[in-house]
Every structure is written in structure tokens, then in C-alpha cells.
N, C-alpha and C positions, 0 to 999 in steps of 0.2 A: 504493500500500500504506500509506503514511504517513497519507494522508487517511482511509482506512478505519479504521486503528487509532485515529486521533484522534477520529473521530466515534462510535466504539462507546460510550464513556462517556456522551456526550451522548444517544445513543439510549436507553441504559439509564436515564438520569435522566428522560427524557421518559416512558418506560414506567412508572417508579415514580410520577411525578406524575400520570399519567393513571389509574393504578390507584387512587391515593388519591382522586382526584376522583370516579371511578365508585363507589368504596366509600362515599363521603360521600353521593352522590345516592341510592344504594340504601338507606342508613340513613334518609335523609329520606323515601324511598318507604314504608318500614315505619313511620315516625313517623305519616304520614298514614293508613296502613292501620290502625294501632292506635287513632288518634284517632277514625276512623270507627266502629270497634267500640265504643269507650268512650262516645261521645256519648249513646247511648240510655240507658245506666245513669246517667250524670251528670245527665240531664234527666228521670229516671224520675218523680220527685215531681210536677213540673208536668204531665207527660204523663198520668199516672194521674188527676190531679185534673181536668184539662180534659176528658179523654175518658171519665172515670168507669169505669176499668178494674179488674177483679179481678186477683189475683196470677196466676191461670192465663192470663188474657188478655194481661197484660203479658209473661209468660213465652213466650206464643205469638209475640208480636212479636219478642222477643229471639231465639227459636229460628229464626224464619223466615229470618233472616240466613244460616243455614247450610244451607238447603234445597237449593240448587244449588251450595253451596260445594265439596263433595267432587267432584261430577261435573265441574265446571269445572276443578278442580285436576288431575284425572286427564287430561282432554282436553288442556289446555294443557301439562301435563307432558310428554305424548308429542310435542306440537308443538315443545316446547323443544329436542328433539334434532334438529329438522329446519329450524326457522326461527330466525333470529338474535333474541336477546332484546330488542334495541333497539326495534323496532316493537311487539313483544308487550307490553312493559311500558308503553309510551306509551298503547296502546289500553286497557289495564286501568285506568290512572289516569283516562282520559276517561270510562270507564264509571262509575267512582266518582262523578265530578262529575255525570254525567247522572242518577244515582240520588238524590243528595243535594239537588240544587237544587229539585226539585218540592215538597219538604216546606215550602218557603217559602209555598206557597199555603194560605190559611186553611181551605180545604175539605178538606185532607188529614186523614182520620180513621183509625180502626182499620184498615179494609181497605186504604187507600192506604199506610199505614205498613208493613203486612205486605208489600205488593207492592214498595215501594221497597227494603225490607230484603232481599227475595229477590234483586232485581237487583244491589244492592250486594254481597251475598254472592257472587253469581256472578262479579262482577268482582274481588273480593278473594281468592277461593279460591286461584287460582294465584299470587297475588302473592308470598307468602313463599317457597315453594320455588323460584320462578323467580328471585327476587332472590338467594337462596343460590346457585343454579346459575350465575347471572351473576357473582357474586363469585368463585366457584371458578375461572372461566375466566381470572382474572387472577393466580392463585397456584398453585404446584405442590402436589403431594399432601401433603407433610409440613408445609405452611404454611397449611393450610386452617382449622384450628380457630379461630385468632384472627380472621381475616376473617369467618367465620361468626358468631362472638361479637359482632362489631361490628354486623352486620346484625340479630341478635337483640336487641341493646341498643336498636336503633331502636324496637322495640315498647315498651320502657320509657319512652323519650323521648317517644313519642306520648302516653302517659297523663300523664306529668309536665307536659308543655306544655299538653295539652288540658284537664285538670281545672280549673285556675283560670280559663283563658280561656273555656271553655264555660259555667261557672257565671256569670262576669261578663257574657258576652253574653246568656245566658238571663235573668238577673235584670234587665238593662237594656233588652234589645230583644225578649225572648221566646224560648222554647225553640226555635222554628222557625229563628230567625236563626243559631243555633249550627250547625245542619245545613247551611245555605246557605254559611256561612263555610268549612266543610270541603270542600264541593263546589268552591268557587273555588280552594282550595289544590291539589286534585287536578289541575285544569286547568292551573294555572301550572306544576306539577311536570312535566307531560307535555311542555310546550313546552321547558323547560330540558333535560330528558332527551334529547329529539330533537336538540338542539344539542350537548350535551357527553357523552352516555352512549354505551354500546356494550359489546361483549364483548371478552375478551382473547385472547391467542394460544394458550392451552392447549386450545381447542376444535378447532383446525384442523390442528395439526401436532405433531410430536414436540417436547416441551419439554425444558428442561435436566434435569428430574428424571424423564424418561421417563414423563411424566404421561399424555398422551393420544396413544398411538401412532396414526398416521394409517392409514386403511384405503383400499384401492383403491376407485376409483369404483364405486358400485353394490354393494359388498360389504356384507353384513348382519352384525350382531353374531353372533359364533360361539357365545355362551352363551345358551340360552333364558331368557326373562324369568322364567319360573316358578321357575327355579333360584335367581335372586337373591332373590325374595320368599319363599322357603322356608328361607333361611339363619337360623340362630339370631340373628345380628346384626340382620337386618332385622325379624324377628318381635319380638325383645325391645325394640328401639328403637321399633317401631310401637305396641306395647301400652303401653309407658311413656308415649309421647307422647299416647296416648288419654287416660290419666289426667291428665296435665299439662294438656291442652287442655280437659278437663272442668272442671278447676279454674279455668283462665283465663276460660272462658265464664261460669262461676258468678260469678266476681269482676266481670267487665265488667257483667253484668246486675243482680246482686243486692247486691254489697258496698256501693255507695253508699246504697241503701235500708236495708240492715242497720245501717249506721253512724248513719243519721239516725233511723230508727224504733225500733231496739232499743237502740243505745248512747247515743242522746240528743244527738248532735252537730248543730250548725247547718250550714246550707248552706256557709258560708264555711269552717268547720272540715273538713267532709267533702271539699271541693275540695283542701285541703292534705293530708289524711290519705290520700286515694285515691292520691296521688302517691308515698307512702312505699313501698308494695310495688313500684312501678315503679322507684324509685331503688335499692332493695335488689336487685331483679331485674337491673338494669344492672350493679351491682357484682359480683353472683354470676356472671352470665353471662360478663363479661369475665375475672373471676378464674378461673373454671373453664376457659375457653378458654386462658388463659395458662398455667395449671398443666399442662393436658394437653399443650400445645405444648412446655413445658419438659421434661416427663417423656419425651415421645417423642424429643426431641433427645438426651436422656441415655441412650437405649437401652431404656427401660422399655417393656414390651409394650403394645400398643394395648388389650388386654383390661383392663389396670389403668388406663391413662391415660384411656381413653374409656368403658370399661364400669363398672368399680368406682367410680372417682371420680364418674362421672355418676350412678350409682345412689344414691349417698349423699344426693343433693340432693332427689329426690322423697320419699325416706324421711324426711328432716328435715321436709319440708313436711307430710307425712301425720301425723306425730306432733304437730306444732304445731297442726294443724287439729283433731285429736282433743281437745287440751287447751283450745281456745278456749271450748268450752261447759262446761268443768269447772273452769277457773281463775277467779280473782278479777279484778275490773276493772283492778287495777293492772298486770297483765301482759297484758291483752287485746290492746292495740295491738301490742306486740312479737310476740306469737304470730300475729296476723292478718297482719302484715307478712311474716313468714317463711313462713306457710302459703300465701300467694298470690304468693310470689316465688321461693322456693328451687327448686321443681320445674322451672321453666323454665331454670335454670342447666344442666340436663342437655341441653337442646335442641341447642346447637352441637356438643356431643360426639357425640350420636347422628347428627346430620346428617353430620358428618365421617366417622363410622364407616361409614355407608351409602355415602357417596361413595367411600371408600377400597376397599371390597370390590367395587365395580361395574366390570365390563369396559367398554371404550369403547362409547359409544352407548346405554348403559343407565342412566346416572347420573340424568339429568333425570327419566325415567319412574319410576325407583325412588324418588327423593325425592318426586315428585308423588303416587304411589300411597300411599306411607307417610303423607304428610301428609293425603291425602284420607280414608283410613280412620280416622286419628286424629281428624280433624275431625268425624267422625260423633258423637263425644261432645259436641261443641259444639252440635249440633242437639238433643241430648237434654237437656243439663244445665239450661238456663234453663226449659224447659217442665216437666221433672220436678220441679225445685225449686218452681215455682209451684204444681203440683198438691200437693206435699208440704205447702206452707205453707197452702193452702186446706183441706186435709184434716185438719190438726192441730188440736187443741183450742185452741191459741193460736199466734200467729205466732212467739213465742219458741221454743216446742217445735218448730215446723215448721223454723225455721232450724237448730236443733240437729240434727234428723234429717238434713237435707240436708248439713250439714257432716260428720257422721259417715259418710255414704255416700261422700262425696268423699274423705275421709281413707282409707277402706278401699281405694278404687281406687288412690290414690297409693302406699300401702305395698305393695300387690300388684304394681303396675308396677315399683317399685324392686327388689323381690326377683327378679322374672322377668328384668329387664334385667341384674342382677348375674350371673345364671347363664348367660344366653343370648348376651350381646354379646361376641363373640370375633372382632374384625376380621381379625387375622393369619391365623387358621385358615380363616375363610370366604373371604378373598381368595385364598388358595392353592387352595381347593376350586373356585373359580370361574375359575381360569386355563383358557383354551381348550386343549383337547387338540391336540397337534401330531402329525401322522402321521410315522412313521419315514421314509417316502419321499414326497417332495412331487411331485405330478403336474405342478407348474409348472416349466418349464425355465428356466435362467438362473442367474446367480450366487447368487441368494437361496435356491435350492433345495438347494444342496449342504450348507451347514452343518446343515440340519435332518436330514440323513441320517446325520450323524456325532454321536456323543455321547461 
């Protein structure tokens, strides 16, 4: 007995250390994920010049990344409830590497770029929701906002680290070398993850916070999936994420070109400026997660902590984006930084809200489907922006129209999420109905017959 008592603190320390290691690896996973997305926009100038692309053609390449993005996110999202995330995440990282490395070949042109971006998108589609799901397995329900924020912050880190490195490699070795470097990074991460990564205890058995009640072997979730995806929380979170992801896709594909061609910044200046929204995003994501975590611990309702606090961020982003085409150059950069960063501060809160309302066995699929539908905006945003720019009398007018459209989506998403996200109410509504008399004999059946 004494030995058991003495070893419990050591086991708890080992679990905490392992959870921090896994969370760090997941953040790095998202860093590479974000850098893979950002590299096309950061090398847009050399790519357009070498391949002689129009705005619509470049937008087509950028949008092709998301062609299979949603489908793969849904498919792997459902697999995430049945297969451990350790091998799934490793396979995804290897797919990223396989998609990026062929771009090193000089013969890679418009068609090949489209094809490799489609493959890359198929590999990256499930990455973010699966990383969130894996992070959630290491933490109980009331402690998930902050870990989710750390994972989301990895996306900001990817842009911050990638921007100067990609520009440096592109200027010295050519734009193709930047793609090859990121392919190698994905392969290295997969090897490290297979050695150190894994899922936590909250997937398999009853946790200290009653987080994941275990089910009998072969028992299916008692709540139909359609009930989860028709809750106000899921719908509000998904539509707002649609607007936020539209903004992110616009920023990844077109913001570097806008800064260079419209605002007059050099390549070196753009590489530093592009990182500013990412840094702001990291601060806002972590701050929003910490604020929500603190409010929940103080007994504030999840509607306020996750719904209203979250909705304020895309609202701020939308207003700033509206002002970018109407304010003077002195405030252009601060407005752009907030416009392309504030909305994503809502993401960890909506992820946690969806996770909190889901019954056992539905969480990974609910997160995956929400992310997949929201990601449809990413398929549209770069291409639509290219068409708007080509159709406008000048590129400046085209960018202004594209920014106004995005601002409208952000503000609409903020309003809807403020009204619809109510995790406490929806979690209660999704509780499985228990019969007054259980047909199963044994000691577990008697308490359910008494109330």
C-alpha cells in the first residue's frame, strides 16, 4: 500500500510531462501545417512571374489546396473515433512531405502545382481537428480551452517562422526550394511523433472529471449524429468558422501580394509584416482561451465564456477589414493586423464548445464535420478574390471589393454565433434519455429505476 501511495505522485508527474510533450508536438504539427499553406502566398510574386499567371489562375492554384480538404477532414474525422490518432497523424505528415517534394522538379508548372496542392490539401484537411481531438484526450472537459488555444497558436507560429525563412530560401535558392524544405520538415515530424506522440487517457475510460464515460463493447453512441449538428452551438460555431476561414485563406493567398503590389513594401518588409497578424493571432488566441478558462472556473456560463467572448473577436476583425480600404496609410498596418488575426481568436472557444456538448463517440466527427464545412470557404475565397481582382477596373478596386465581402461575412458570423452558441443548454439537450426501467439485470440497473 505504501509503495502504491508513493508512486501515485510520480505517475501523475509522468502524465503531466507526457501531456506537455504531446501538446508541444501537436503545436509543431500545426506550425508545419500553417507553413505549408502560407508558402504559396509568400512565393506568389516569383511564381506568377515565372509561370506568367493571371490573378484568376493564381487564385485557382490557391483554391485547389482545399478541393479535397473538406472531404478528407470528414473521412478522417469519423476514423478518429475508431483509430488511435498516433498513426493517423504520422500518415498525414508523410502525405504533406510527398506533396511538397515534387515541386523541386523544374518541370513543375501550373497543372502540376494544382495537382500537388490538391494532394497537400487532402493531407492537411484532417490535421487541425485531429490535432485538437488528440489534445483533448489529455485534458478533462473544463480544461480544454487553453490546450486548444495552444494548438491554434501553432498556426500563428507557422506563419511567423515560415515568412522570413521562405523569403530567404526563395531569394537565395529559388521558390521551389522553399516547398522542398517544408516537405522535409513534415517527414522529420512524423518520425519524432511515432516515437514520442500518442493519445491520452480520456478517450478510453472514465476520467477524474467524468469526461469520457466508457461504453460497453460494441455499444453505439445513444444520441444520433444529426442531433449534434443541428444544435445552435454547432451551427453558430460552424458558420462563424466559415467566415474566419474565408479570411485566413484570403490572407494566406493574397495578403503578401497586396502588401507588395498595393502598399508598396519590399520582399524583405513583406516577410516581416506577414508575421504580424500571426503574432497578434497567437496573443489573441491564447488570451481568449485563458479568459474563457478563467470565466468558466469562476462559474460564468459557457454561453458568455465561449459564445459572447468568442463572438466579439470576428466582429472586431470585420470592422477593421471594412476600414482598411477607407482609412489612411498611417493606420493601414494596425487595421490589417487585427483584420487577419482577431477572428481566429474565437476558434479555440468554438472548438471547446462543440466538444463540451458532444456525447461520447461523437466528438471527433462533430469537430471534423464542422471544420470541413467551414473549410469550404477556403476553397472559394482565393478563387473568388482572383476573379474579383481581374474583373475590377483596377487591382486596387478589386482588393477593396474582396475585403468588403470578407468583412461582411465576419460580422454576420459574429452576430449569429453570439445568438446561437449556448453550450450549457445544448449539452443538456443532448444527454441520452434513460429508461425508467432498465432491461439489463444486475446492480447497475436498479439505480436507474429509482429517482
